[in-house]
LUMMI-455959 format. One record per residue: z, y, x of N, C-alpha, C in turn; residue number from 1. Coordinates in steps of 0.02 Angstrom, whole numbers, plus 50000, padded with zeros to 5 digits. Layout:
<rs>
R:n.w:n.v:n.u:ca.w:ca.v:ca.u:c.w:c.v:c.u:k
R:Z:Y:X:Z:Y:X:Z:Y:X:NUM
...
</rs>
This chain:
<rs>
R:n.w:n.v:n.u:ca.w:ca.v:ca.u:c.w:c.v:c.u:k
R:51667:50939:48956:51606:50940:48916:51617:50902:48850:1
R:51595:50931:48794:51609:50901:48729:51571:50837:48720:2
R:51595:50797:48671:51563:50732:48659:51492:50741:48633:3
R:51477:50799:48603:51410:50811:48577:51362:50838:48630:4
R:51388:50852:48689:51347:50879:48744:51351:50832:48804:5
R:51294:50815:48830:51292:50769:48887:51255:50800:48946:6
R:51278:50782:49005:51244:50803:49067:51194:50750:49088:7
R:51136:50772:49109:51083:50726:49129:51083:50718:49205:8
R:51066:50658:49228:51062:50647:49301:51003:50686:49331:9
R:51006:50695:49396:50954:50732:49431:50898:50685:49455:10
R:50879:50640:49411:50827:50591:49429:50761:50623:49451:11
R:50738:50677:49418:50674:50705:49441:50674:50724:49514:12
R:50729:50751:49539:50730:50773:49609:50739:50715:49657:13
R:50785:50669:49642:50796:50616:49692:50741:50563:49691:14
R:50708:50553:49635:50651:50508:49633:50593:50538:49673:15
R:50579:50602:49661:50525:50635:49698:50538:50636:49773:16
R:50601:50647:49792:50619:50648:49863:50610:50579:49895:17
R:50633:50527:49860:50627:50460:49888:50554:50439:49897:18
R:50513:50455:49847:50443:50435:49849:50399:50485:49887:19
R:50427:50543:49905:50388:50595:49938:50326:50610:49896:20
R:50338:50627:49833:50284:50634:49785:50290:50700:49749:21
R:50234:50728:49730:50234:50790:49690:50203:50776:49622:22
R:50220:50817:49575:50194:50807:49507:50120:50822:49504:23
R:50083:50774:49477:50011:50782:49467:49993:50759:49397:24
R:49941:50788:49369:49917:50769:49303:49844:50747:49310:25
R:49826:50693:49279:49757:50670:49282:49710:50726:49259:26
R:49659:50743:49298:49616:50799:49280:49577:50789:49215:27
R:49570:50728:49192:49534:50714:49130:49579:50714:49069:28
R:49640:50737:49078:49691:50732:49025:49668:50761:48958:29
R:49643:50822:48957:49627:50855:48894:49572:50819:48856:30
R:49518:50803:48891:49463:50768:48858:49485:50699:48834:31
R:49521:50664:48876:49543:50597:48858:49591:50598:48799:32
R:49635:50648:48797:49682:50652:48741:49646:50661:48675:33
R:49597:50706:48674:49560:50718:48613:49524:50655:48590:34
R:49491:50620:48636:49453:50561:48618:49499:50503:48599:35
R:49556:50497:48633:49603:50442:48617:49635:50454:48549:36
R:49651:50516:48533:49679:50530:48467:49628:50516:48412:37
R:49565:50533:48425:49512:50518:48376:49505:50443:48367:38
R:49508:50406:48422:49504:50332:48419:49563:50305:48379:39
R:49623:50329:48392:49683:50306:48358:49677:50317:48282:40
R:49652:50375:48263:49647:50392:48192:49601:50345:48153:41
R:49554:50314:48187:49508:50269:48153:49544:50208:48124:42
R:49601:50191:48153:49637:50132:48130:49687:50147:48074:43
R:49699:50212:48061:49741:50234:48005:49810:50199:48004:44
R:49840:50193:48063:49906:50163:48067:49958:50211:48038:45
R:49951:50275:48055:49997:50326:48030:49957:50381:47996:46
R:49989:50412:47947:49959:50470:47913:50012:50524:47906:47
R:49991:50584:47889:50038:50638:47874:50084:50656:47931:48
R:50147:50669:47914:50196:50690:47964:50208:50637:48017:49
R:50207:50573:47997:50218:50519:48045:50163:50520:48099:50
R:50101:50530:48077:50046:50534:48125:50055:50594:48171:51
R:50070:50652:48141:50077:50713:48181:50132:50705:48233:52
R:50190:50679:48213:50246:50671:48259:50229:50622:48315:53
R:50195:50568:48297:50177:50518:48347:50128:50546:48399:54
R:50075:50579:48376:50025:50604:48422:50049:50666:48459:55
R:50093:50705:48428:50119:50765:48462:50175:50749:48511:56
R:50196:50686:48515:50251:50668:48559:50232:50669:48633:57
R:50168:50674:48647:50147:50681:48717:50133:50616:48753:58
R:50113:50565:48716:50101:50500:48747:50045:50503:48799:59
R:49991:50538:48783:49935:50542:48830:49953:50584:48891:60
R:49992:50638:48881:50014:50678:48938:50059:50636:48983:61
R:50103:50596:48953:50145:50551:48993:50101:50504:49034:62
R:50049:50477:49003:50003:50433:49038:49968:50470:49095:63
R:49950:50533:49083:49916:50573:49134:49962:50587:49193:64
R:50026:50593:49181:50075:50602:49234:50087:50537:49273:65
R:50083:50481:49238:50096:50416:49269:50036:50390:49308:66
R:49976:50409:49289:49917:50385:49326:49869:50443:49340:67
R:49891:50488:49384:49851:50549:49398:49785:50537:49432:68
R:49776:50478:49463:49715:50465:49502:49668:50415:49470:69
R:49683:50393:49410:49640:50344:49376:49573:50376:49358:70
R:49518:50337:49364:49454:50365:49343:49451:50368:49267:71
R:49401:50405:49242:49402:50422:49171:49401:50361:49126:72
R:49357:50313:49139:49350:50256:49093:49415:50216:49089:73
R:49447:50204:49146:49509:50166:49146:49567:50208:49117:74
R:49565:50272:49129:49616:50317:49101:49611:50317:49024:75
R:49550:50320:48998:49541:50318:48925:49568:50253:48895:76
R:49550:50197:48926:49574:50132:48901:49650:50129:48905:77
R:49679:50154:48960:49752:50155:48968:49784:50196:48913:78
R:49755:50253:48897:49783:50295:48844:49779:50260:48776:79
R:49722:50231:48762:49714:50196:48698:49763:50138:48693:80
R:49770:50102:48748:49818:50047:48750:49889:50073:48737:81
R:49907:50128:48768:49974:50157:48759:49986:50175:48687:82
R:49937:50205:48654:49945:50225:48584:49953:50163:48540:83
R:49911:50113:48551:49917:50052:48511:49981:50014:48525:84
R:49997:50007:48589:50057:49970:48609:50120:50004:48584:85
R:50125:50070:48591:50186:50105:48570:50193:50109:48495:86
R:50138:50112:48458:50143:50111:48385:50169:50043:48363:87
R:50146:49990:48396:50172:49923:48380:50245:49916:48402:88
R:50262:49943:48460:50332:49940:48483:50379:49975:48435:89
R:50356:50032:48407:50397:50067:48357:50412:50022:48298:90
R:50362:49984:48277:50371:49938:48221:50420:49882:48239:91
R:50412:49854:48299:50454:49798:48320:50526:49819:48329:92
R:50537:49881:48351:50605:49905:48363:50637:49933:48300:93
R:50596:49952:48251:50622:49982:48191:50631:49933:48134:94
R:50620:49957:48074:50631:49916:48014:50566:49903:47976:95
R:50511:49900:48012:50447:49890:47978:50439:49819:47950:96
R:50477:49772:47979:50472:49703:47956:50537:49684:47921:97
R:50530:49654:47862:50589:49639:47822:50626:49577:47846:98
R:50594:49537:47888:50626:49476:47912:50599:49457:47980:99
R:50634:49412:48013:50610:49387:48078:50544:49349:48069:100
R:50537:49315:48012:50476:49277:47999:50416:49324:47992:101
R:50426:49381:47959:50371:49429:47951:50353:49458:48019:102
R:50403:49473:48059:50391:49500:48126:50354:49448:48169:103
R:50375:49386:48164:50342:49333:48203:50269:49326:48182:104
R:50255:49334:48117:50186:49330:48094:50143:49385:48124:105
R:50172:49446:48129:50135:49501:48159:50123:49488:48233:106
R:50175:49464:48267:50168:49448:48339:50116:49393:48350:107
R:50118:49342:48307:50069:49287:48313:49998:49314:48307:108
R:49989:49363:48263:49922:49393:48254:49900:49427:48318:109
R:49945:49465:48349:49929:49499:48411:49912:49449:48466:110
R:49954:49398:48472:49943:49347:48523:49876:49313:48513:111
R:49859:49298:48451:49796:49264:48437:49736:49306:48460:112
R:49737:49371:48445:49678:49411:48461:49673:49427:48536:113
R:49730:49431:48571:49724:49445:48643:49701:49383:48681:114
R:49714:49324:48653:49689:49263:48684:49617:49248:48663:115
R:49594:49281:48610:49525:49273:48587:49499:49341:48567:116
R:49491:49387:48616:49474:49456:48599:49405:49464:48568:117
R:49361:49414:48576:49295:49419:48546:49294:49395:48474:118
R:49351:49372:48449:49355:49347:48380:49356:49403:48329:119
R:49361:49386:48265:49361:49437:48212:49419:49486:48220:120
R:49407:49548:48200:49460:49598:48203:49511:49585:48148:121
R:49576:49585:48163:49626:49570:48113:49640:49629:48067:122
R:49668:49616:48009:49686:49670:47963:49748:49707:47986:123
R:49789:49675:48027:49849:49708:48055:49826:49757:48109:124
R:49829:49822:48093:49796:49873:48133:49820:49878:48206:125
R:49886:49874:48219:49906:49876:48290:49875:49819:48331:126
R:49868:49760:48300:49835:49705:48335:49762:49720:48347:127
R:49730:49752:48299:49659:49770:48308:49651:49821:48364:128
R:49698:49867:48371:49694:49916:48425:49701:49882:48493:129
R:49750:49838:48500:49760:49804:48564:49700:49759:48579:130
R:49673:49727:48528:49613:49685:48538:49555:49728:48566:131
R:49546:49787:48538:49493:49832:48562:49503:49849:48635:132
R:49565:49862:48654:49580:49880:48724:49567:49822:48771:133
R:49587:49762:48751:49576:49703:48794:49501:49690:48802:134
R:49463:49700:48749:49390:49691:48753:49361:49737:48806:135
R:49383:49800:48807:49357:49848:48855:49384:49836:48926:136
R:49446:49812:48931:49472:49795:48997:49430:49740:49029:137
R:49405:49694:48989:49365:49639:49016:49300:49664:49048:138
R:49278:49723:49028:49217:49751:49057:49229:49785:49124:139
R:49293:49798:49140:49310:49836:49200:49352:49797:49250:140
R:49382:49742:49229:49429:49706:49273:49408:49633:49280:141
R:49432:49602:49332:49417:49531:49345:49451:49487:49293:142
R:49424:49427:49281:49458:49381:49235:49530:49367:49254:143
R:49544:49365:49319:49613:49351:49342:49660:49408:49321:144
R:49637:49470:49329:49680:49527:49310:49690:49530:49234:145
R:49637:49519:49196:49643:49518:49123:49691:49463:49102:146
R:49687:49406:49135:49732:49350:49119:49805:49370:49132:147
R:49817:49408:49185:49886:49430:49199:49910:49480:49146:148
R:49865:49523:49123:49883:49570:49070:49903:49532:49007:149
R:49862:49483:48988:49876:49443:48928:49942:49405:48936:150
R:49954:49377:48995:50017:49342:49008:50076:49390:49002:151
R:50068:49451:49027:50121:49501:49021:50135:49519:48949:152
R:50082:49524:48908:50092:49538:48837:50128:49480:48803:153
R:50110:49419:48820:50145:49361:48793:50220:49366:48807:154
R:50237:49382:48870:50307:49387:48891:50343:49442:48852:155
R:50309:49498:48845:50339:49555:48809:50355:49536:48737:156
R:50306:49508:48702:50316:49494:48631:50368:49439:48619:157
R:50371:49390:48663:50421:49338:48657:50491:49369:48664:158
R:50499:49415:48711:50564:49448:48720:50582:49490:48660:159
R:50534:49526:48632:50547:49567:48573:50570:49523:48514:160
R:50538:49466:48506:50558:49421:48452:50629:49396:48462:161
R:50646:49378:48523:50714:49355:48537:50765:49411:48525:162
R:50746:49472:48541:50790:49529:48527:50805:49534:48453:163
R:50753:49524:48413:50762:49528:48340:50809:49473:48316:164
R:50800:49414:48343:50843:49358:48322:50915:49367:48344:165
R:50925:49403:48399:50993:49414:48426:51018:49485:48413:166
R:50992:49516:48361:51004:49587:48349:51078:49604:48342:167
R:51118:49560:48314:51188:49575:48301:51233:49560:48361:168
R:51205:49534:48414:51244:49515:48472:51237:49567:48527:169
R:51293:49588:48556:51291:49634:48613:51290:49593:48677:170
R:51236:49596:48715:51231:49554:48775:51273:49582:48832:171
R:51282:49541:48884:51312:49567:48945:51263:49617:48976:172
R:51288:49658:49021:51244:49707:49053:51189:49673:49092:173
R:51205:49620:49128:51154:49583:49166:51101:49553:49120:174
R:51124:49525:49063:51077:49496:49016:51033:49550:48985:175
R:51063:49608:48971:51024:49662:48941:50969:49686:48989:176
R:50987:49692:49052:50937:49713:49102:50883:49660:49109:177
R:50902:49597:49108:50853:49543:49112:50807:49543:49051:178
R:50836:49555:48992:50795:49560:48931:50745:49617:48937:179
R:50768:49673:48962:50723:49731:48966:50674:49726:49024:180
R:50688:49682:49071:50637:49666:49120:50581:49629:49084:181
R:50600:49592:49033:50549:49558:48992:50512:49607:48948:182
R:50549:49653:48915:50515:49702:48873:50478:49753:48915:183
R:50501:49764:48976:50462:49804:49023:50404:49763:49049:184
R:50410:49696:49041:50358:49648:49059:50332:49661:49129:185
R:50369:49636:49178:50350:49647:49248:50277:49629:49261:186
R:50254:49574:49231:50184:49554:49240:50137:49605:49209:187
R:50155:49629:49149:50113:49679:49116:50114:49744:49155:188
R:50173:49765:49176:50181:49826:49215:50137:49823:49278:189
R:50143:49768:49315:50104:49759:49376:50029:49759:49362:190
R:50009:49724:49310:49937:49717:49296:49907:49783:49272:191
R:49944:49820:49231:49918:49885:49208:49915:49935:49265:192
R:49963:49932:49310:49960:49975:49370:49897:49961:49409:193
R:49882:49897:49418:49821:49878:49455:49758:49899:49416:194
R:49758:49889:49351:49699:49904:49311:49680:49978:49317:195
R:49729:50021:49305:49712:50092:49303:49695:50120:49372:196
R:49716:50086:49425:49700:50108:49493:49639:50073:49521:197
R:49604:50034:49480:49544:49997:49502:49560:49949:49559:198
R:49620:49919:49556:49641:49871:49607:49634:49800:49578:199
R:49628:49753:49622:49624:49683:49601:49653:49639:49656:200
R:49719:49643:49664:49752:49603:49716:49747:49529:49698:201
R:49728:49487:49746:49723:49415:49732:49791:49384:49718:202
R:49790:49325:49687:49853:49292:49669:49897:49280:49729:203
R:49867:49263:49787:49909:49248:49845:49947:49309:49871:204
R:49923:49369:49853:49959:49430:49872:50009:49449:49817:205
R:49986:49453:49755:50030:49477:49702:50087:49427:49689:206
R:50076:49363:49704:50128:49312:49694:50170:49300:49756:207
R:50153:49333:49812:50194:49327:49872:50265:49352:49856:208
R:50315:49318:49882:50384:49335:49865:50401:49408:49879:209
R:50379:49435:49935:50395:49504:49952:50362:49553:49904:210
R:50300:49539:49884:50265:49583:49837:50295:49575:49767:211
R:50311:49513:49749:50342:49500:49684:50409:49537:49677:212
R:50449:49536:49730:50513:49571:49729:50503:49647:49724:213
R:50452:49673:49758:50436:49744:49752:50415:49762:49681:214
R:50373:49719:49652:50351:49730:49583:50410:49732:49535:215
R:50455:49683:49541:50513:49680:49496:50557:49741:49506:216
R:50567:49762:49568:50608:49821:49581:50576:49883:49551:217
R:50510:49889:49557:50475:49946:49528:50479:49945:49452:218
R:50470:49885:49423:50476:49879:49350:50546:49895:49327:219
R:50596:49871:49364:50666:49886:49347:50679:49961:49348:220
R:50653:49995:49398:50662:50068:49402:50632:50102:49341:221
R:50570:50081:49324:50537:50111:49266:50578:50098:49203:222
R:50601:50037:49194:50638:50018:49134:50706:50053:49132:223
R:50741:50056:49188:50807:50088:49190:50801:50163:49174:224
R:50751:50195:49203:50741:50266:49189:50724:50276:49115:225
R:50677:50235:49091:50657:50241:49020:50716:50228:48974:226
R:50754:50175:48988:50811:50157:48946:50866:50210:48948:227
R:50879:50238:49007:50931:50288:49013:50916:50348:48967:228
R:50857:50376:48975:50841:50437:48937:50830:50422:48863:229
R:50797:50367:48847:50785:50352:48776:50849:50331:48740:230
R:50899:50307:48777:50963:50288:48746:51004:50348:48725:231
R:50992:50406:48756:51033:50465:48741:51024:50487:48669:232
R:50962:50499:48644:50956:50516:48573:50976:50459:48527:233
R:50968:50397:48550:50986:50339:48509:51061:50336:48497:234
R:51101:50368:48540:51173:50365:48533:51198:50406:48474:235
R:51154:50443:48442:51174:50483:48384:51193:50439:48325:236
R:51174:50376:48328:51192:50332:48273:51144:50275:48263:237
R:51151:50223:48303:51109:50163:48295:51152:50101:48299:238
R:51131:50050:48263:51168:49987:48266:51138:49939:48317:239
R:51079:49956:48343:51047:49912:48392:51073:49929:48462:240
R:51086:49879:48502:51110:49892:48570:51059:49931:48610:241
R:51082:49978:48651:51040:50010:48700:51078:50011:48766:242
R:51047:50033:48819:51078:50027:48885:51146:50062:48887:243
R:51150:50122:48860:51213:50159:48864:51267:50127:48821:244
R:51248:50104:48761:51299:50073:48718:51324:50007:48748:245
R:51280:49970:48782:51301:49908:48815:51348:49923:48872:246
R:51332:49974:48912:51377:49993:48967:51445:50013:48940:247
R:51447:50052:48886:51510:50075:48858:51549:50018:48827:248
R:51514:49970:48798:51548:49912:48767:51585:49871:48819:249
R:51555:49864:48877:51585:49823:48930:51627:49863:48979:250
R:51630:49928:48970:51671:49972:49012:51707:50020:48966:251
R:51761:49997:48936:51795:50034:48883:51821:50102:48906:252
R:51830:50111:48971:51856:50174:48997:51803:50228:49002:253
R:51740:50211:48991:51686:50259:48999:51668:50292:48933:254
R:51663:50359:48933:51634:50394:48876:51559:50399:48889:255
R:51523:50436:48847:51450:50438:48853:51428:50468:48920:256
R:51460:50523:48940:51442:50552:49005:51458:50504:49062:257
R:51513:50468:49056:51529:50419:49108:51479:50363:49111:258
R:51454:50342:49052:51403:50289:49049:51337:50312:49080:259
R:51320:50376:49069:51259:50404:49099:51266:50404:49175:260
R:51324:50424:49200:51335:50423:49273:51331:50351:49300:261
R:51358:50304:49262:51357:50233:49281:51285:50209:49290:262
R:51243:50224:49241:51173:50202:49244:51136:50240:49299:263
R:51153:50303:49308:51123:50342:49362:51134:50309:49430:264
R:51194:50283:49440:51209:50248:49503:51169:50183:49508:265
R:51159:50150:49451:51117:50089:49451:51046:50106:49473:266
R:51020:50162:49448:50952:50182:49465:50947:50198:49540:267
R:50996:50235:49565:50995:50252:49637:50998:50190:49681:268
R:51040:50141:49660:51045:50079:49698:50979:50041:49698:269
R:50948:50037:49639:50884:50001:49634:50829:50038:49672:270
R:50833:50104:49672:50785:50143:49710:50790:50129:49785:271
R:50851:50126:49810:50861:50108:49881:50833:50039:49896:272
R:50846:49992:49850:50821:49923:49860:50744:49922:49861:273
R:50714:49961:49815:50641:49965:49813:50613:49991:49880:274
R:50643:50044:49905:50618:50074:49967:50626:50025:50026:275
R:50681:49988:50026:50691:49938:50079:50640:49882:50075:276
R:50626:49860:50014:50576:49807:50004:50507:49831:50025:277
R:50491:49893:50009:50426:49921:50028:50419:49924:50104:278
R:50473:49943:50138:50471:49949:50211:50461:49882:50245:279
R:50478:49828:50210:50475:49761:50241:50415:49720:50219:280
R:50368:49751:50183:50309:49714:50161:50270:49688:50221:281
R:50249:49626:50218:50209:49598:50273:50137:49623:50270:282
R:50100:49609:50323:50029:49625:50324:49989:49566:50295:283
R:49940:49584:50253:49896:49532:50226:49825:49538:50254:284
R:49816:49585:50300:49751:49593:50332:49714:49654:50307:285
R:49660:49672:50343:49620:49730:50324:49594:49725:50252:286
R:49593:49782:50219:49571:49783:50149:49628:49770:50102:287
R:49663:49716:50110:49719:49699:50066:49778:49745:50079:288
R:49790:49762:50142:49846:49807:50158:49835:49876:50126:289
R:49773:49899:50127:49757:49963:50096:49767:49961:50020:290
R:49746:49905:49990:49756:49897:49918:49831:49894:49901:291
R:49869:49860:49943:49940:49854:49930:49975:49922:49936:292
R:49952:49963:49983:49980:50031:49988:49964:50071:49926:293
R:49903:50064:49900:49885:50098:49838:49926:50072:49779:294
R:49939:50008:49780:49979:49977:49727:50049:50005:49725:295
R:50082:50009:49783:50150:50036:49784:50150:50110:49765:296
R:50098:50146:49786:50093:50217:49767:50085:50223:49691:297
R:50048:50178:49661:50038:50180:49588:50103:50163:49551:298
R:50142:50116:49577:50208:50102:49548:50250:50165:49549:299
R:50251:50199:49606:50291:50259:49614:50267:50315:49568:300
R:50201:50322:49561:50175:50371:49513:50198:50356:49442:301
R:50203:50292:49425:50225:50273:49358:50297:50294:49345:302
R:50340:50279:49393:50411:50295:49385:50421:50371:49385:303
R:50393:50404:49435:50400:50477:49439:50367:50511:49380:304
R:50308:50487:49360:50274:50518:49304:50313:50513:49240:305
R:50346:50456:49228:50386:50450:49167:50446:50497:49169:306
R:50479:50503:49226:50535:50549:49232:50512:50620:49215:307
R:50454:50639:49242:50428:50706:49228:50410:50713:49154:308
R:50384:50660:49124:50365:50663:49053:50425:50675:49008:309
R:50483:50650:49028:50544:50660:48988:50557:50735:48978:310
R:50541:50774:49030:50556:50846:49028:50494:50889:49016:311
R:50436:50857:49005:50374:50893:48995:50348:50884:48924:312
R:50366:50830:48892:50344:50814:48825:50405:50806:48779:313
R:50394:50810:48713:50449:50800:48666:50463:50727:48650:314
R:50431:50681:48688:50433:50610:48673:50503:50581:48672:315
R:50549:50606:48714:50616:50579:48719:50669:50629:48696:316
R:50665:50690:48722:50717:50740:48709:50696:50793:48658:317
R:50641:50781:48623:50621:50826:48571:50610:50897:48596:318
R:50632:50946:48557:50621:51016:48576:50670:51040:48629:319
R:50713:50996:48654:50759:51015:48708:50733:50995:48777:320
R:50673:50967:48780:50647:50941:48844:50646:50995:48898:321
R:50617:51053:48882:50610:51106:48932:50677:51134:48952:322
R:50720:51149:48903:50785:51177:48920:50828:51126:48958:323
R:50820:51062:48942:50859:51011:48976:50842:51007:49050:324
R:50778:51019:49066:50758:51018:49136:50789:51077:49173:325
R:50796:51134:49138:50824:51194:49170:50899:51191:49176:326
R:50933:51164:49125:51006:51166:49123:51039:51100:49141:327
R:51001:51044:49134:51030:50979:49146:51077:50956:49091:328
R:51072:50988:49032:51118:50973:48977:51078:50963:48913:329
R:51101:50915:48872:51071:50903:48806:51126:50905:48753:330
R:51112:50938:48697:51158:50940:48641:51137:50887:48590:331
R:51178:50836:48581:51160:50782:48536:51156:50805:48464:332
R:51198:50853:48445:51200:50875:48375:51135:50907:48353:333
R:51099:50938:48399:51037:50972:48381:50976:50939:48411:334
R:50985:50879:48437:50929:50844:48469:50883:50818:48415:335
R:50822:50845:48413:50774:50825:48362:50731:50768:48386:336
R:50700:50734:48340:50654:50680:48358:50588:50709:48381:337
R:50556:50669:48424:50490:50690:48448:50440:50687:48391:338
</rs>
């Protein structure tokens, strides 16, 4: 296989088989997408082609695949949060900030408003979007769950800032995974899973070692899958480290297809670990056990839903998403942006 053509792992099939899950889309998807796009446009973060490409990338459809059972109000907030969060993430990962100090100033603004969501709306529009979402989350979730969401955002932004400061350094594979556990923000991942499923596990359950290990394994799966697929188009020419480039840097004998296979094996190993952890969860008593079962199901919907979104939306593989699902092959030379 040529260097410009890569084979994709069969993650959609083996993830679905492990979780015993079928593809579902939230029934409120169409209405929510229209309303979330209208909400996003009010902030005027993007205009013209940039706006079209961002909204046409399928972010809300991805959300609908990841949380097929969320009720409408929480699904809407989740979608709005995804649009605001991902527009900010694009800025943090790209070249929107001329210096680390400018980036830190933007992050400080976001941190300030999520810790004081009732305060004045900031002029920095991504921060204003996230503030709006936190305000609405407070109407639907307990103070403890909102606090966990805010803590997860703190963790995420701190990691992003450190990434910027260490931009020229290629980390070890273990360090890279640990960093992306931060950017995947296990606390944020866990809390958003609970929010959209109308769950509110108490601290003594969510902080229990067995549940914490399950959460981290689920977050790792989500991050590894996301990083694997998003790293493929990034390999066309980026100076920033990504999962595949880090694997290839530390394994000189691997070409791109070899690196993809390497990460695929990492995903399978973590998937086995997740299933073993799930099988060993203790009982916390009536009511809590049912919530915990819903929680693990929601984690699995998130992982499986994202894998499906890779091949259902142009968000990662552009206009090759559909053909890639059928053939298992992507051509890097013609891979367009979402």
